[in-house]
N, C-alpha and C positions, 0 to 999 in steps of 0.2 A: 504493500500500500504506500502510495507516494504522499509525503507529509508536507510538501511545499518548500519554498525557498526560505532559509533562515534569515531573520531580520537582525539588525544591529542590536547589541545589548546596550545597557545604560552607559558604561564607560566608552564603548566604541562609538556611540552616538555623540557623546561630548567631544571626542577626538575629531569626528567628522565635521561637526558644527564649527569647531575652532579653526579647522583647516579651510572650510568653505566660506566662513563668515568671520574673518579676523576682527577682533574687537567686540564680538557679540558674546556676552557672558551667559553661559548655560551651566546650571548646576542642579544637583538633586541626587536622591538615592535611587538605585536601579529599581525598575518596576516591570512586571510582566502583565500587560493590560489584557492579553487574551485570557490568561488564567484568572484574572480578577473579574472579568465580565462573563465568563462561562461557568456552567455548573452541571452537575448530574441532573438530568431532567427526569422527573417522576410523573408518570401518567397512571391514573386509575379510573376505571369505569365500572358502574354497577347497573345491572339490568335485571328486571323481574317482569314476568309476563304470566298471564293466565288465559287459557282458551278452553272452549267447551261448546257443546251442542245440547239443546233441550227442545224437544218437540221439533218445530221447524225453524228455530232460531239458533244462529251461531254467533258467538261473540269472541273477541280477542281484545285484551287489555294489556298494556305494557307501560312501565315507568322506568326511565333511564336517567342516570346522572353520570357526568364525566368531568374529569379535571385533568388538564394537560399543562405541563410546564415546559417551556422551551429551553434549549441548551444555553441561550443567552438570558442573563438575569432580567427580570421584569418583563418577560414575555410569557403569557399564560392565557388559558382559555377554560372557562367553566360553562357547562351547559346542563339544562334540565328539560326533559321533554316527556309528554304524556301522549300516548296513542290509544285511540278507541276505534274499533271496527265492529259493526253490527250488521248482520245479514239475515233476512227472513225469506224462506221459500214459500211462495203463495200457492202454486200448483205446479204440475209437471212442466218443467221448462221455463218457469217464470219466477223471478225473485226481485227483491229490492234491498238495497244496502246503503250504509253510510260509513265514511271513514273520516276521522278527525285527528289532527295532530296539534298540540299546543306546546309552546316552548319558550325558553328564555336563555339567552347566551350573553356572557360577559367576556370581553376580550381586551387584553392589554398587549400593546406592541411597543417596540422601541424603534428609533430611527435606524433603518437598515440601508437600503439603497439611497444615495443622494447624488445630485448632479456632480460631475467632475469639477474640481475646484472647490467643492464644499465637503464638510466633514459629516460623519454619522457615527453611531455607536459601533457598527460593524467595521467601518473603515478605521476607526480609532484603535481597534484591537491590534492592528499591525502597523498602521501608519502614524499613530500618535507618538509623541515624544516618550521614550521608554524610561521616564524618570518621575519620581515623586518630587515635584518642584516645591521648594520652600516658599517661593513668591509667585504671584500672578504676573504673567508677562504682558497681558493685555493684547494678545495676538492669537493666531491659530495654534501657538505652542500650548495654550491652555486646553486644547481639545483632546482629552483622553477619554477612553471608554468609561472610566469611573465617573468623570464629570458629566458625560452624556447621559449616563444612567440616572444621575441625580437631577439633570436639567430638563429631560425630555419626557413628556407624557403623550400617550395616544391610547385613550380608553374608549371603548364602545359598549353600549348596552342595547340589546335587541330583543323585542318580543315578537312572536309570530303565531299566527293561527292559520291552519290550512284545513279546509272542509270540502268534502266532495260527496255527492249523492249519485247513485247509479241504479238503473232499472233495466231488467231484461224480461221480455215477454215473448212467448211462443205463440205466433198468430195462427198459423196453420202448419201442417207438416212440412218441415224443411225450411220455413220462413220465420225469422225472429226479428224483433226490434230491440236495439240496444241504445239506451240514452244515459248519458252521464254529464255532470257539470260540477263546477267547484269554484272556490275562491281561495286566494292566498294573500293574506294581509300581513305586512311587516312594518314595524315602527322601530327606528334605530336612532339613537343619540350618540354622537361621537364628539369627544373633546380632546383637543390637542394643545400642547404647550411646549415652549422652549424658553428656558430661563437664562439668567445672566451668568451662570456657571461656565457656559461655553461661549466661544467667540461670537457666533451668530446671534445668540440671545443677548449678549452684552451690547453689541452694536445697536440692536433694536430696543434695548431695555425691556426685554420680555415680549413675546408674541403669543397670542392665544387665538384659537378658532373653535367654534362650536357649530355643529350642524345637526339638524333634525330632518330625517328622511322618512317619508311615509310612502309605501308602495302597495297598491292593490292590483292583483292580477285576477282575471276571471275568465272562465271558459265554459262552453256548452257544446256537446257533441252528440250526434244521433246518426245511426245508420241501420239500414235493413241488411240482413244477411240471409242468403238462400244457399242451402247445400243439400245435394241429393245424388243418388247413384241410379244408373239406368242400365238395364240388361246385364248387370253383373260386371261390366267392363268399363262403363263410362261413369266418370265422377265430375260433378260440376259444383263450383262454389262461386258466388257472386256477392259483391258488396256495393251499396249505394248509400252515401251519407253526406253530412254537412257538419261544419264546425264554425264556432264563433268565439274569438279570443279578443281580449282587450286588456289595457292596463291604464292606471292613473298614478302619476308620481308627483309628489310635492317635496321639494328640498329647500329648507331654510338654512342659510349660511351666514354666520356672523363672525367677523374678524376684528382684532384689535391689537395694538402694539404701543409701547412706551408706557410701562407701568411704574407708578411711584411706590407701589407695594406689591411684591410678588408672592406673598405668603399664601394667597388663595389660589394661585396658579390660574388655570382656565376657568375655574368656578367664579373667579372675580373678574370676568372679562369686562364688566361695566366700569371697572376701576381704571381701564386704559385711558390715557390721554387722547389717543387717536382710535376711535371705534369706527370701522368702515360701515357704510349703510348696509342694512340687511339685504342680502341677495336671495330672492325667491325664484326658484325655477319650477315651473309647472309644465307637465306634458301629459298628453293622453292620446291614445290611438286604439283603433280596432281593426280586426281582420276577420273576413268571412272566407271560408273555404268549402269547396265541393269536391268530392272524390268518388271514384267508381273503379272497380276492378273485377276481373273474371278469371277463374282458373279452371282449366279443363285437363283431365288426366284420362288416358286410355290404357286399360289393362295393366296398370302399375308400371308401364314402360315409358310412355311418352307424356310429358307434361308441358303445357304452355300457360304462361301467366302474364296478363297484361292489365294495365290500369292507367289512370290519369288523375291528377289533382290540380285544382285551380284555386289560387289565392287572390283575394281582392282586399287591398289595404287602403284605408282612407284615414285622413287626419283632420286637418282644419276645414277642408272643403271636399265633400264627396266627389265633386266634379273633377278633381285631380287624382282620383283613385286609379290604381293600376291592377289589371288582372294578369297574372302570370300562370302559365300552364306547365305542369311537370308530368309528361308521359313516360311510360316505361314498359318494357316487355322482356320476358326471359323464357328460356326453354331448357329442358333437361331430358336426357335419355338414360334410363336405367338398364344397362346392358345385362345385369344379373337376372332380369326377368325374361330375357330372350331364351328360347329353347336351346340354342347352340351352346349356352353357358352352363347348362345343367349337366353336361357330360364331363366336367372337370371338378376337382375338389381343392384346388390351390387358391384361386381367386374367390374371395368371399364377398367382395363389394366392388362395383365398378359403375361409375356414373360420369357422364359428360354433361357439362352445363355451359350456358352462355347467355348473355343478355346485353341490353342497352337501356339506359335510363337517364333521366334528367332529375336532379335533386336541387334543393335550395329552399330558401325562405326569405320573404321580405321582412325587413326590420320592423319592429313594433314601437321603436323609440325614435321620435323625431329628431333627437340630438345624438343618436348613437351611430356615428359614422367614423370617428377618429381611429378607433382600434379595430374596425370591422372589415373595411375593404382591403383588398389585396394590394393594389398599387394605384397610382394616379395621384394627381395633385388635389389636395383638400381645398374646398372652398373656404372663404373667410366670412365671418359674421359681419353684417352691416348694422350701423346704428343710426338712429334718428334722435337728435337732441339728447344724446347720451344714453338712449334706451335701445336695447336690442330688439330688432324685428323678430316676428315669429318665423320659424323655419319649418318647412315641410320637406322631409327627405325621403326619397324612394331608393333605398339601398337593397339590392338583391344580388347575392352571389349565386349564380347559376352554374351548376356542374354537370356537364355531359360526359357520360362514361360508358364504354363498352368493355366487356370482360368475357373471358373464356376460362374454363377450369375443368379439373378432373379430380374425382374422389375414388380411391380404391383401397381395398383391404385384402390381406392374404392370411391364410392359415387360420380361418375362423376369426378374423379381425384381430389377431394377435399383433399384426402390424398394419397400421392404417396411415395413409398419406393423402393430404389434401393440397393441391397446388393450383394456382391461378395466375393469369396475366391480365392486367388492366391498362387501359389507356384513357385518360380523362383530360378534360379541358374545362377550366373554371373561368368564368367571365364575370367581371364586375359590371353590374348595371346600376350605376348610381346616377339618379336624376335628382336635381336639387332645385327647390323653389324657395323663395322667401315671400312672406306675407306682409306687405306694408301696413302700417297702422291706418292708412286710408282705405284699406279693404281690398286693394288690388294685389293680384298674384303676378309673379313674373318668374320665368325660368332663367336662372343665372348660371347654371353649370350642368354639365353632363360628362360622364366618363365611361369608358368601355375598355378595361384592361383584361388581358387574357394570359392565363398561366396554365401550363400543361404538366401533368404527372404521368409517368409511365413506370410500371414496375411489376415485380413478381413477388408472390407470397407463397411460402411453403410451410406446411405443418406436418410433423411426423410424430406418431405415438406408437409405442411398443410395449407389449406385455411380455416381459422376460420370464417371469415365474408367476404362477397363479395356482395354488392348491389350497388345501384346507387351512393350513397354518401360515403359509408364506405368500407374500405378494411383492413383486418388484416391477415397477412401472417406470418407463423413461419417455421423455417427450422433448422435442426440439422445434423451434420455429426460426424462420429466416425470411427477411424481406429486403428487397432492393427497390429503391425509388429514385427516379431521376426527375428533378424539378427544374422547370425552365420557363422563363418569362417570354411569351410570344409577342405581347404588345403591352407597353408600359402604361397606356392610357393617357400619355402626355402628347403634346404637339410633336409631330414628326417622329413619334416613337422615341423621344428623348429620355434621358435619365430622370428618375424621380428620387430625390433624396429623402431620407427619413427625418424624423424630428430631432431637434438638438438634444444632446445628452448633457449640456451644461456649457458654461463659459470657462475658458482656459487661456490665461494670459490675454484677457480682454478680447477674446473672439469666441463666437459660437462654434461649437464642435458638432459636426454631423458625421456619423460613422457607418451608416447603412445606406445602400443605394439599390434601387430596382432598375436593372439595365436589361435590355433585350438580349436574349441568349444566355443570361446568367440565372442563378436561382434567386428566389425571393429573399430580400433582406441581406444581400451580399455585403461584405465589409468593404469599406471605401476609405482609402488613405494613400499614403506615399509608399511605393515599393522600395525596400532597402535591402542591402546585402552586406551586413556587418559594419565595420568601422573603417575609416580611412587610415591606411598605412603609408609609409614613405614610398613604397613601390607603386602606389595607386595615384600619386599626386598629379602625374601628367595626364591621366585619363579620367579623373573624377570631375564631373561637371559642377559648376557653382550652384549654390542654393539661394534662389532669389537674388542672383548676381553677386553673392558673397563667396569668395574663394575659400574652399574648405581646408582645414588643417588636419594634421595627424590627430587621431582620436575623435574626430567628428563622425556623425552618422553618414554612411555612404549611401546616397540615394541613386535611383535609376532614372535616367532621362527618357521617359517613355515616348515623348513626341519627337525626340531627335533634334530639338532646336538649340542644344548646347547649354541649356539652363533649366534647372529644376524649379518649377513654379506650381501654382494651383492646377494648371492644365495637365500636370503629370500625375495627379491623383487618379487612381484606377481601382479595380477590384483586387483586393488583397486576401480574400478568404471567403469561405462559404459556411454558414451556420447550420444548414440542414443536413443531417446524417444521410448518407447514401445507403448504408447497410445498417440493419438492426437485427438482433438475434437474441434468442433466449433458450434456456435449458431447464428442465424440471426432472426431478427424480423422487420417487416415493417407494419406501420400503416398509413393510409391516409384518409383524410376527404376532399372531393372535391379537391381543389387545394393545400392543405397543406399535407405534408407527413413527416414522421419520420422513419429513418432506424437505426438499432443498430446491431453491429457485435461484437462477442466475439470469442476468440480462446484460446486454451490451450494445454498443453502437460504434460505427467506424466511418472513416472518410468524411470528417467534418471538422470545422475549426471553431475556436472560441477567441473572441477579442477581449483580452484581459486589460480592461481600462485601469485596474488598480496599479498597473506597472507605470502609468504616466507619472505617478508620485514616487514610486519605490524603486525604480530601475534606472534612474538617471541622477547622477551626482552633480548638483549645481548650487550656486549661490542663491539664497532666498528661498530654497526649498527646506522648510522646517519640519517636514514629516520624516518619519523613520525611513531607512533605506534597506534594501536587501544587502546582506553582507557582501555578496560578490560584486554588487555595483560600486561599492566603496573600495574594497580590498583589491579588486582587479581593474581599477580605473586605469586607462591608458597612461603611460606605457607599461604599467606593471602587469597588465593582463589584457584580456579581450573585451573589456567593457569600455563604454565611452568615457572620455576625459571629463574633468571638471568643466561645467558650462559648455558642453559640446553643442555645436550648432546642429539643430534638428532634433535635439533630445526632447523638445516640448511639443512635438506634433505626433499625430496618430500615424503610425507606419506599420509595415509588416513585421517589424521586430517585436510587436506586442501581440501578434497572432500566433496562437498555439494549437497544436493538434489536440482535439478533444476526445479522441478514441478511448474507450474504456471497456472493461469487463467488471461487472459488479456481482458479488455474492449478495443477492437482495434479501433472501430470507432462509432461515432454518427453523423448522418447527418439529418439536417432539411432543407426542401426545400419548396418554395412557388412559384407558377407560376402565373404571371400576364398576362392575355390575353388582348393584346392591340387591335388587330383586324384591324389595319391600313394597307394600301396597302404597305407601306414601312417598317412597323414594326409589326410582327405578335404577338410575345410574349416575355416576359422577365422572366427568371428563376433566383431567388435569393436563394442561399443556404449557410448554415454555417456547416462546417464539423470539427469535432475534432477527431484526430487520436492518437493512443497510449494513451488513456485517463488515464488509471491506470492499474497496474499489481499487482495481489495478489500472493505473493510468500514468501517462507522462505529463499530465497537466499540472501546473505549479500552484493553482489556487486551491481553495478548500475542497471543491468538488467539481467535476466536469458537468454535472447535472445542474446547469445554471441558466437563468434567464431573468436578469435584474429588473426588466421592465414589464414583466407579466405577459399579457396578451397583446401588447402594442406591437403590431407587425412592422411599424416604422423604426423600431429600436429593438432588434431581435438578436438573440445569441450572445449577449454581452454579459461580462462579469464585472459589475461595478459595485463591489461590496455586497455580493449575494449572501443571503442568510445561510449559514452552514447547515448542511444536511446531517441530521443527527443519527447516530447509531442507537437503536432502541432494543430493549429487552422487555418482553411482556409475559407475565405469569397469569394464566387464565384458568378459572374454575367454573365449570358449567354443570349444573344439576338438572336432571330430568325427573319430574314428579309424575 
């Protein structure tokens, strides 16, 4: 398991600071901020349920409580939920039921990912000055993980209620009606605070934010289902139905900064000298859908299945509603039902399948476009007298795919294989309207980006041993996917840059690009090849006109104009894995069992933005350094010199291979058969998750994505939260 690049210790940091910043006094006792901020995370959950049937009534009740502690201090989650299911059979083939879930969740988080150039708790664990300083420096030197844990709050409290009602009635033989509907209501309060213990909070004299978010989702669905067989060889199943979905969201946001008293933290937001006007965001939308499908099978050998779904979404004005259709068709041939296969006893399963279909869904949130569309240039909000206009967004990612596959088994299905090939093309259909407060609608933007995915998926399962006492099962999976942008959605198929990841040396930094012919979210920067040595001097192009010296970053002049500039930035890596694989093994002897799972990915890159601070030795950089960056600075070794030109820009020197193999889980279980009337059995199990990772990546873990689902900032490690190794002891009793 790779543990990452060692950082400078306290004495080494003092020596580095004195050599890089002569006259700057740094003192203190050594500190290990990673050890100070992390802990053994304990998680426990309790669950009790009761189920039964009396007359024609079935019931299920459950109560659950869980508490999770994160590996970083002051990160935890507590939840309580109650579930109630009731169902009554009215007559043959007809029933009515209700399901309900009620719950409450409290969550505490700490500042993890932050824009480059800014500090956070996770960043401070390695980048913070590794000293217990006696004095406050009044600068970023004060940003240690200890102080971030003391200065930062992010607490949320959420209540939720989810209710659904369903009904099924047998109308005539073979024809039934199914109706269901429900609501999901959530109310969440979130309070954030950053105080003067850290540099950011000190500059602003404290900053607080309070938000109240209320969300109501509702849906109704009804469909007729007909199924029957004819002549013993013909089987027909048909569906015809409709759905109605909608939501309403209200979010109240209040922010304030410059506090004369910070003791109440975010609770005292009204004490701020500068309180921003309350920002209220309201949105609502509805969608109606119709669907129909038919499936015909002949003699258990040939099956054809086809259908279509149509969605109609409307927001502020039904006149701008859009209807989108999603047809599909598939067919399969079960060769084992053919007479010629009955004369052999080796192949036990053999099926060929194929199909084509269109999938997708229109967005139900009029403001939800920033993290949803594949590529293209995002529209900008417009204002009138400082007030945002209403926006009506039609976003629909349509995916057309055809696929073929084969499923076969041998030796009584002791060995089974499933393999398939797919070829899909995803198209963004983003149409964008704004609603002026005068009542007029106007189309201001449209986009049609295209991305293709082609690949192979294979799954293999084998029963090695299976008898009365012993079982030994093995499984493996493999997938290959090639992602490619066919059309960027921009004018003349030009590049589409991602969102900024922060400001660095007074300039916005963008590190992702969507470029035709490349994969989505490719890394964008300056290609480099080590550092400049004396033998390179005659052939190394200048950087923005500046002649490079020994120990500077050696960049590549991609456009051949003899000078490295912004125009030489290009694709320097790809964040999407080309290969994914997994392995499973299960061994059991009587009541004792052992299960092991592994997974991995290969042929992809990670852009390690943490290295912008920690891998370049320079004046004015007060964060901690990797030991090699200081000890091997040119000419002592192969690292850039002090204040190396080009050390402060995103280049390929920060792109690392993300390939990994992970032992994801080990589970040991033993069942005690009690056999009493009030207690049937007890299962005792011990599970270890994320046991170890074999990788060459220098960060905490190669399973990173600092910006969540934002496709414009993808595959980046910018103080990603460490992935914890967990051990779970579970006791399950069956009554």
